[in-house]
C-alpha positions in Angstrom: 134.1 125.7 115.7 133.9 122.4 115.8 135.8 119.5 113.6 132.1 119.4 111.4 132.3 122.7 110.4 135.7 122.8 109.3 135.8 120.0 107.6 132.1 120.9 106.3 131.3 117.4 106.5 127.9 116.2 107.8 127.9 114.8 110.9 127.2 111.2 111.5 124.5 109.9 114.0 124.3 106.1 114.4 120.9 104.8 116.1 120.7 101.9 118.1 116.7 101.3 118.1 114.7 99.5 120.5 113.4 96.2 118.8 111.6 93.0 119.7 112.5 89.0 119.7 111.5 89.4 115.8 114.6 92.3 115.5 112.2 94.3 114.0 111.9 98.0 115.5 109.4 98.6 117.7 106.9 101.2 116.8 108.4 104.3 118.6 111.8 104.2 117.5 110.2 104.3 113.7 108.2 106.9 115.3 110.5 108.9 117.2 113.7 108.2 115.3 114.0 105.7 112.6 111.6 108.1 110.1 112.3 111.4 111.4 116.4 110.7 110.4 115.6 109.0 107.6 113.5 112.1 106.1 115.0 113.4 102.7 115.0 117.0 104.7 117.3 115.7 107.4 119.4 113.8 105.8 120.6 116.5 103.7 122.4 117.6 106.8 123.1 114.6 108.9 124.4 110.9 107.6 122.4 108.4 109.3 122.6 104.9 110.1 120.5 102.5 111.9 121.3 99.3 113.2 120.5 97.3 116.5 123.6 97.7 118.0 126.5 100.0 118.0 129.5 97.8 116.5 132.6 100.6 117.0 131.7 102.2 113.5 132.8 106.3 113.2 130.1 108.2 114.8 129.6 111.6 116.0 126.9 110.7 118.0 125.2 107.5 118.8 121.5 107.4 119.8 120.3 104.7 122.4 116.3 104.0 122.6 114.5 103.0 125.4 114.9 99.5 126.7 116.8 98.8 123.5 116.6 95.0 123.3 114.4 92.4 124.8 117.0 90.5 126.7 118.4 93.8 128.4 120.6 94.0 131.6 122.6 96.4 133.2 125.8 94.5 131.9 124.7 95.1 128.2 124.0 98.8 128.1 127.0 99.6 130.2 129.6 97.7 128.0 127.4 99.1 124.9 128.2 102.7 126.9 132.0 101.9 127.2 132.4 100.7 123.3 130.5 104.5 122.6 133.1 106.4 125.4 136.1 104.7 123.8 135.5 105.4 120.2 134.7 109.2 121.3 131.4 109.2 120.3 128.5 111.6 122.0 125.5 109.4 123.5 121.5 110.8 123.2 118.9 109.0 125.3 116.2 108.8 123.4 112.4 108.1 126.0 109.2 108.9 125.4 107.6 107.0 128.3 107.8 107.4 131.9 108.9 104.2 133.3 109.3 105.1 136.8 105.8 106.0 137.3 104.6 103.1 135.1 105.7 100.9 137.0 103.8 101.2 140.2 100.6 101.4 138.0 100.9 98.8 135.1 101.8 96.2 138.2 104.2 94.1 135.9 105.6 96.4 133.1 108.5 96.8 133.1 109.6 95.4 135.6 110.9 96.5 138.1 115.1 95.4 137.5 114.8 97.5 134.2 114.5 100.9 136.1 117.9 100.4 137.3 119.1 100.4 133.6 117.0 103.5 132.6 118.7 105.4 135.2 122.3 104.3 133.9 121.7 105.4 130.2 120.0 109.0 131.8 123.1 109.5 133.5 125.3 108.4 131.4 123.7 110.3 128.1 125.4 113.8 127.1 121.8 114.7 126.2 118.3 113.2 126.7 115.4 113.6 124.1 112.4 113.6 125.3 108.3 114.2 123.9 106.9 116.4 126.5 108.1 119.1 128.8 106.5 117.3 131.9 108.6 114.1 130.7 111.6 116.6 131.4 110.6 118.0 134.3 110.3 114.0 135.9 114.0 113.0 134.7 116.1 116.0 135.5 116.6 114.3 139.1 118.8 112.0 136.6 120.4 114.7 133.8 119.9 118.5 133.5 120.6 118.4 129.8 117.2 117.2 128.0 115.9 118.3 125.1 111.7 118.1 124.4 111.0 117.6 121.1 107.6 116.9 120.6 105.9 113.9 118.3 105.6 114.5 114.6 104.1 112.3 111.7 105.5 111.8 108.7 103.7 113.0 105.8 105.3 110.2 103.7 103.2 107.7 105.6 99.7 109.4 105.2 97.5 109.4 103.0 97.1 113.3 102.7 93.7 114.8 102.7 93.0 118.5 102.3 91.7 120.3 105.1 88.3 121.6 103.0 87.9 117.8 101.7 87.1 116.4 105.0 83.2 116.1 105.4 80.5 114.1 106.6 80.3 110.3 106.4 77.8 110.4 103.7 76.5 106.8 102.6 74.2 106.7 105.3 73.1 109.0 108.6 75.1 106.6 111.0 77.6 108.3 113.1 80.8 106.2 113.5 82.7 107.0 116.5 86.4 105.4 117.0 88.8 104.4 119.5 92.6 103.8 118.2 95.6 102.7 120.4 97.7 99.9 122.2 96.4 97.2 124.3 96.8 98.9 127.2 93.4 101.1 127.4 91.2 98.3 129.0 90.1 101.1 131.7 90.1 103.9 130.1 87.4 102.7 128.0 85.3 101.5 130.8 85.5 105.4 132.4 83.4 106.4 129.3 81.1 103.3 128.6 78.5 105.2 130.6 78.8 108.0 128.0 78.6 105.7 124.7 75.8 103.6 126.3 73.4 106.6 126.8 74.8 107.7 123.2 73.2 104.5 122.0 70.2 105.2 123.7 69.5 108.4 122.7 70.4 107.3 118.9 69.3 103.6 118.4 70.8 101.8 115.2 72.1 105.1 114.0 75.8 104.8 116.1 78.8 102.7 115.0 82.1 102.2 117.6 85.2 101.5 115.5 88.2 100.0 118.1 91.8 99.5 116.5 93.6 98.0 119.2 92.9 99.7 122.6 91.5 96.8 124.5 93.4 93.3 125.8 90.6 91.7 128.7 88.1 89.2 127.5 86.4 90.9 130.6 86.2 94.4 129.0 85.3 92.7 125.4 81.9 91.6 127.1 80.9 94.9 129.0 81.6 96.2 125.5 79.3 93.7 124.1 76.7 96.7 125.4 77.4 98.7 122.3 77.8 96.3 119.7 81.5 97.4 119.1 83.2 96.2 115.9 87.3 95.2 116.2 89.4 96.5 112.9 92.5 95.0 112.2 95.0 95.6 109.5 96.4 92.6 107.8 99.1 90.7 109.6 102.1 92.3 107.3 100.7 95.8 107.6 100.9 96.0 111.6 104.3 97.3 111.5 104.4 101.3 112.0 104.9 102.4 108.3 102.5 100.1 106.9 100.0 100.6 109.8 99.7 104.2 108.8 99.4 103.8 105.1 96.5 101.1 106.1 95.2 103.7 108.7 95.0 106.9 106.9 94.1 105.2 103.9 90.9 103.1 105.3 89.9 104.5 107.9 86.9 107.0 108.1 85.6 108.3 111.8 83.0 111.5 112.1 84.3 111.2 115.8 87.4 109.8 117.2 87.8 109.6 120.5 90.9 109.2 123.7 90.0 108.8 127.2 92.6 108.7 129.2 92.6 108.5 133.4 94.7 111.3 134.7 97.9 109.9 136.8 101.5 110.6 137.3 102.4 108.4 134.1 100.4 109.7 131.5 100.7 112.7 132.8 104.2 112.5 130.9 102.9 111.1 127.7 102.1 113.0 124.1 99.4 114.1 122.2 100.5 111.7 119.4 96.0 110.7 119.6 95.4 114.2 118.7 97.7 113.7 115.5 96.8 110.7 114.1 93.1 111.8 114.5 93.9 114.3 112.8 95.5 112.8 110.0 92.4 110.5 108.9 90.1 113.6 109.4 88.2 112.9 112.4 86.9 115.5 115.4 88.8 114.0 118.4 87.3 114.1 121.7 90.0 114.0 124.5 90.8 113.9 128.1 91.5 116.8 130.3 94.7 115.8 131.0 98.1 117.4 130.4 98.7 115.4 127.7 96.3 117.1 125.3 95.4 120.2 127.6 98.5 122.2 126.5 98.0 121.2 122.9 94.6 121.1 121.8 91.9 124.5 121.5 88.6 123.1 123.0 85.7 123.2 120.4 88.4 124.5 117.8 91.0 121.8 117.0 89.5 119.5 119.5 86.9 118.6 122.6 88.6 118.2 125.7 86.3 116.8 128.3 86.3 116.0 132.4 87.0 112.7 133.0 83.4 112.0 133.8 80.2 110.1 132.6 78.2 113.8 132.2 81.3 115.6 130.5 81.8 112.6 127.9 78.4 112.0 127.1 77.8 115.9 126.5 81.1 115.9 124.3 79.4 113.1 121.9 75.8 114.4 122.3 77.2 117.8 121.2 79.3 116.6 118.0 76.6 114.0 116.8 73.8 117.1 116.6 76.7 119.8 115.3 77.4 118.8 112.2 79.1 122.6 111.4 81.3 122.3 114.9 81.8 118.8 114.2 83.5 119.3 110.8 85.2 122.6 111.7 86.7 121.0 114.4 87.7 118.1 112.0 89.4 121.0 109.5 91.1 122.8 111.9 92.6 119.7 113.2 94.1 118.5 110.2 95.4 122.2 109.1 97.6 122.2 112.4 98.8 119.0 111.9 100.1 119.6 108.5 101.4 123.0 109.1 102.8 122.5 112.8 103.6 118.7 113.1 104.5 117.3 110.2 108.5 115.8 109.6 108.3 118.1 106.8 107.9 121.3 108.8 109.5 120.1 111.3 112.6 118.4 109.8 115.0 121.3 111.4 114.2 120.9 114.6 116.3 117.3 114.3 118.9 119.3 112.6 119.5 121.7 115.6 119.6 119.2 118.5 122.3 117.3 117.0 124.3 120.5 115.9 123.6 121.5 119.6 125.2 118.3 121.1 128.7 118.0 118.9 
């Protein structure tokens, strides 16, 4: 029996979240830690505090997030871990990306000197929290006590639509195809550009392509001029994750949403977060046939799984443009899955159970 069970007190979890040079949390800790642990259903079981650092306050468990701080060094994290251990708290290391393979693929970020930091935190942690079984397998050589907790959306940030109310855009006969993501997907977008060009030729004047983020390179933007891409941005004060999700789900209306993804050692460990994001706006999603999506998305039921070839992507787009009932079925089923399985109101006890197992 634990001290918490004897006293009847809720366990205290302290979250040391990853932040940028502006001292604000990145999107990942909002999604993975701050929103879940601040959810009322979790707070009824766990007392949680959040900060840039750990300042020796009493805690049963301290969660260290990803790369922690913009000026992180191995010395900084060693000192942080020592302070936590001196107070007798346990450590969870939260990681949602395969940094070890990302270094090799991204050619510059994260810097190689960050890898010993990640390895140290993995080895020092009493437990590790990851987003996918594939990431767990990749990290087992560093720590055998790894918990998989899939991404979930906070329903408090969603402009909720009942699945049966999802309908085609009725203002015109145009079909809106959207793509949303961080500005790291130039190569993924270029992979499906031939299919998008073909669709524009088949349906002249009837296809709109809208993009949120995704593209970094000016050269890629020049390539995309051929399909008249429209770039959409929230207001500057709506860029931070909570306000962004309210803006995104309240304003974006796409018939079809795409998530092309090259199959690499890094992407094999990625999560299905785009499936959830697209379900939240009532779009029918097309996803690359990669491990990130094939383990969740049911082909032609709540999404479309496409091989990474121009022909497969053209077929997917062509089918969903022409088959209105199928497109609506996919969108509605995805929304039903999201609200029944992957929102915090449904999954809060997953977080509670992990904390209880570690204390």
